[in-house]
C-alpha positions in Angstrom: 18.7 -5.4 -4.6 17.2 -2.9 -7.1 19.5 -0.2 -8.4 19.1 2.9 -10.5 21.9 4.5 -12.5 22.6 8.2 -12.4 23.9 8.3 -16.0 24.1 10.7 -18.9 22.7 10.4 -22.4 25.8 8.6 -23.5 25.1 6.0 -20.8 28.2 7.0 -18.8 27.4 6.0 -15.2 28.4 8.5 -12.6 26.6 7.2 -9.5 24.2 4.4 -8.5 21.1 4.4 -6.3 20.4 1.3 -4.3 16.8 0.8 -3.2 16.4 0.5 0.6 12.8 1.0 1.7 9.3 2.3 0.9 6.9 3.7 3.5 3.4 5.2 3.4 2.8 8.6 5.0 -0.4 10.7 5.4 -4.0 9.8 5.6 -5.8 12.6 3.7 -3.0 13.1 1.1 -0.9 9.9 1.2 2.6 9.8 -0.1 5.2 7.1 -0.7 8.6 7.7 0.9 11.1 5.8 -1.2 14.6 5.6 0.2 17.9 5.0 -1.6 21.6 4.8 -0.7 23.6 6.7 -3.3 27.2 5.8 -4.2 29.5 7.6 -6.7 31.4 5.4 -9.2 35.1 5.5 -9.9 37.0 8.5 -8.3 34.5 11.2 -9.1 32.3 13.5 -7.2 28.6 13.9 -8.2 26.0 16.5 -7.3 22.4 16.3 -8.3 20.8 19.6 -9.1 17.4 18.1 -9.7 16.4 14.4 -9.7 12.9 13.0 -10.4 11.8 9.5 -9.5 8.9 8.0 -11.5 7.1 5.0 -10.0 4.8 2.8 -12.2 2.8 -0.3 -11.5 2.2 -2.2 -14.8 0.9 0.4 -17.3 -0.2 2.9 -14.6 1.8 5.8 -13.4 1.5 5.9 -9.6 3.4 9.2 -9.1 6.6 11.2 -9.2 8.8 12.6 -6.5 11.7 15.1 -6.8 14.8 16.0 -4.8 17.0 19.1 -5.2 20.6 19.9 -4.6 21.8 16.5 -3.3 25.5 15.8 -3.0 26.2 12.1 -3.6 30.0 12.4 -3.6 30.3 10.6 -0.3 29.8 6.8 0.2 27.2 6.3 1.2 24.8 9.2 0.8 21.1 8.8 1.5 18.3 10.2 -0.7 14.6 10.1 0.2 11.9 10.7 -2.5 8.4 11.7 -1.5 5.9 10.5 -4.1 2.3 11.7 -3.8 -0.2 8.9 -4.6 -4.0 8.8 -4.7 -5.8 6.4 -2.4 -7.6 4.7 -5.3 -4.2 3.9 -6.8 -3.1 2.2 -3.5 -6.2 0.1 -3.7 -5.6 -0.6 -7.4 -2.2 -2.0 -6.7 -3.5 -4.0 -3.7 -6.3 -5.5 -5.7 -4.0 -6.4 -8.6 -1.6 -8.5 -6.6 -1.8 -12.1 -7.9 -2.8 -14.7 -5.3 0.6 -16.5 -5.7 2.7 -13.4 -5.8 5.0 -12.9 -2.9 5.7 -9.2 -3.5 4.3 -6.0 -5.1 6.4 -5.3 -8.1 6.9 -1.6 -9.0 9.1 -0.1 -11.7 11.2 3.1 -11.3 13.0 5.5 -13.6 15.2 8.6 -13.0 15.4 11.9 -14.9 17.0 15.3 -14.0 20.2 17.3 -14.1 23.5 16.8 -12.3 27.2 17.6 -12.3 30.3 15.5 -12.0 33.9 16.4 -11.1 37.0 14.2 -11.6 40.4 14.9 -9.9 43.1 15.1 -12.5 45.6 13.5 -10.2 43.6 10.4 -9.2 40.8 10.1 -11.7 40.0 6.6 -12.9 37.7 6.6 -15.9 34.3 5.1 -15.2 33.3 2.2 -17.5 31.4 2.7 -20.7 32.9 6.0 -21.4 31.8 7.8 -24.6 33.6 11.1 -24.4 36.5 11.9 -22.1 35.3 14.3 -19.4 37.2 17.5 -18.6 39.1 16.8 -15.4 39.3 19.1 -12.5 36.1 21.0 -13.5 32.4 20.6 -12.5 30.7 19.5 -15.7 26.9 19.5 -16.0 25.0 16.6 -17.6 21.4 15.5 -18.2 20.3 12.4 -16.2 19.0 10.0 -18.9 15.8 8.1 -18.4 16.7 5.7 -21.2 17.0 2.0 -20.8 14.8 -0.5 -19.0 13.1 0.7 -15.8 14.4 -0.9 -12.6 12.2 -3.3 -10.7 11.4 -2.6 -7.0 9.9 -5.4 -5.1 8.0 -4.9 -1.9 7.0 -8.0 0.1 3.3 -8.4 0.6 3.6 -8.1 4.4 5.6 -5.0 4.1 3.1 -3.5 1.6 0.4 -3.9 4.2 2.5 -2.9 7.3 4.6 -0.1 5.9 2.4 1.4 3.2 -1.3 0.6 3.7 -1.5 0.6 7.5 0.2 4.1 8.0 -2.1 5.6 5.3 -5.0 3.8 6.9 -6.0 2.5 3.5 -9.4 3.0 2.0 -11.5 1.4 4.7 -10.8 4.3 7.0 -11.0 7.1 4.5 -14.5 6.6 3.2 -16.4 4.8 6.0 -16.9 5.8 9.7 -17.5 3.2 12.4 -19.0 4.8 15.4 -17.9 2.8 18.5 -20.2 3.1 21.6 -18.5 5.4 24.2 -20.8 5.1 27.1 -20.9 1.3 27.5 -17.6 -0.4 28.2 -18.8 -3.9 27.3 -20.3 -2.8 24.0 -17.2 -0.8 23.2 -15.0 -3.8 23.6 -17.2 -5.9 21.4 -17.3 -3.4 18.6 -13.6 -3.0 18.9 -13.3 -6.8 18.5 -15.4 -6.7 15.3 -13.2 -3.9 13.9 -10.2 -5.9 14.8 -11.5 -8.9 12.8 -12.0 -6.5 9.9 -8.4 -5.4 10.1 -7.2 -9.0 10.1 -9.3 -9.6 7.0 -7.7 -6.7 5.2 -4.2 -8.0 6.1 -5.2 -11.5 4.8 -6.5 -9.9 1.6 -3.2 -8.1 1.0 -1.3 -11.4 1.7 -3.5 -13.2 -0.9 -5.1 -15.5 1.6 -8.6 -15.2 0.3 -10.1 -18.0 2.5 -8.8 -16.3 5.6 -10.6 -13.1 4.5 -13.9 -15.0 4.8 -12.9 -16.5 8.2 -12.1 -13.1 9.7 -15.1 -11.4 8.2 -17.4 -14.0 9.6 -15.6 -13.4 12.9 -16.4 -9.7 12.6 -20.1 -10.5 12.1 -20.1 -12.9 15.1 -18.3 -10.3 17.3 -21.1 -7.8 16.9 -22.5 -6.8 20.3 -25.3 -8.8 21.9 -26.8 -12.1 21.1 -27.5 -12.7 17.4 -31.2 -12.0 17.8 -30.5 -8.8 19.8 -27.9 -7.1 17.5 -30.6 -4.9 16.1 -32.6 -4.6 19.3 -32.0 -0.8 19.5 -33.8 -0.3 16.1 -37.2 0.9 17.1 -39.0 0.4 13.7 -40.1 -3.3 13.4 -40.0 -3.3 9.6 -36.5 -1.7 9.4 -35.3 -4.2 12.0 -36.6 -7.2 10.1 -35.2 -6.0 6.9 -31.7 -5.3 8.4 -31.8 -8.7 10.1 -32.5 -10.4 6.8 -29.5 -8.6 5.3 -27.2 -9.7 8.1 -28.5 -13.2 7.9 -27.7 -13.4 4.2 -24.3 -11.8 4.7 -23.6 -14.4 7.4 -24.6 -17.2 5.1 -22.4 -15.9 2.3 -19.4 -15.6 4.6 -20.0 -19.0 6.2 -20.3 -20.8 2.9 -17.2 -19.1 1.6 -15.0 -20.2 4.4 -15.8 -24.0 4.2 -14.2 -26.5 1.8 -16.3 -28.1 -0.9 -17.5 -31.7 -0.1 -17.1 -33.0 -3.6 -16.3 -32.0 -7.2 -13.2 -30.3 -8.6 -12.9 -28.0 -5.5 -12.4 -30.8 -2.9 -10.0 -29.7 -0.2 -9.9 -26.0 -1.3 -11.9 -23.0 -0.5 -14.3 -22.1 -3.3 -13.4 -18.4 -3.2 -11.0 -16.2 -5.2 -9.5 -12.7 -4.9 -12.6 -11.0 -6.5 -14.9 -12.8 -4.0 -12.6 -11.6 -1.1 -12.7 -8.0 -2.4 -16.5 -8.1 -2.5 -16.7 -9.6 1.0 -14.5 -6.9 2.4 -16.5 -4.1 0.9 -19.7 -5.7 2.0 -18.6 -6.0 5.6 -17.1 -2.5 5.7 -20.5 -1.0 4.6 -22.4 -3.2 7.0 -20.3 -2.4 10.0 -20.1 1.3 9.2 -23.8 2.0 8.6 -25.0 -0.4 11.2 -22.9 1.3 13.9 -24.1 4.7 12.7 -27.7 3.6 12.8 -27.4 2.1 16.2 -25.6 5.1 17.5 -28.4 7.4 16.2 -31.1 5.2 17.8 -29.3 5.3 21.2 -29.1 9.1 20.9 -32.8 9.4 20.2 -33.7 7.0 23.1 -31.5 9.0 25.5 -33.3 12.3 24.8 
C-alpha cells in the first residue's frame, strides 16, 4: 500500500498517510478525490495546519489539492484531498497507459505546515530523530517535500469505473448524441449503439484494443434501420450517398481491424494497436454524434 510521510526537513517522521482510494467527481470541472488514512507515529499528537498533495503522471503535473486544520492525533484519522484536473489530462493519462500495464501509476508528494506535541511522561522518541523535541509543548514544523515521491497505483478497471465514468470522460463533454424521443423502437436502437460505444471506451482503458474494434463495429451495426435505410431520413441524394460512403468505409476499417491476420508475422493476433484503437474511438464518436444530430434535424424539418 502506498504511504506518504508527514515529516520535517530533518526527516523526522511524525505521521504517515496510507493511500485508500481515488474517485472522480464533476463533469464540467472534474476533480480527483484522493483519500488517505492518517496515523501518528510514536506517542505524539500531530495537527496539520495546511497540507498540499501534488499528483503527477510521468513528467506531467495533474493537479494539487489542499486540506486545512486536520487533527491526525487519533488512529485512524481520515483525510480527503480534492484535486482539480483538466479533462484533457484525464485523456492524456488514459491514452498513455501501456497495453500490458495492469494499473495507472501516479506519483504523490506532500508539503505544508504542521505541529507536533509529545507527552513528557509517556513520550517515546520517533525513529530518525535529528534534534530532541521540546516535550509537552506544541511545536510547529514545515512538512518537507524532499525524498522520492510515493507511487499510487490505480487498477485499470478502477480508473475507468471510479474516475472516468463519474466524470463522463471526454466523449460526453464535447459531443452530443441526440437520441430519438418520439419513436420507442428507434430510441432503443440508438441506446444500443451508444452502449456499444461505452463498452469500447471501457475496453480501451483496459488495454484490449481488439475488443475496441469489436464493440465499435457493434455500435455501427446497431444503428437504427436496415443498413441501406440508416440514412433514409436524409432528403438530399448527394448528401445521403456521400454519408453512406463514409459509413461504408468506416465499417470496412472496423471490420478489418477486428479479424486476425491469415498469414505473416501477425498470425493469431489482431493487427491493431493502442493508437489505432484511439483513432477508431474518436472516429465513431464523431460519426454517431453528427449522424444523430443530422437525422434529428431532418426529422424536425419533415414534421413541420
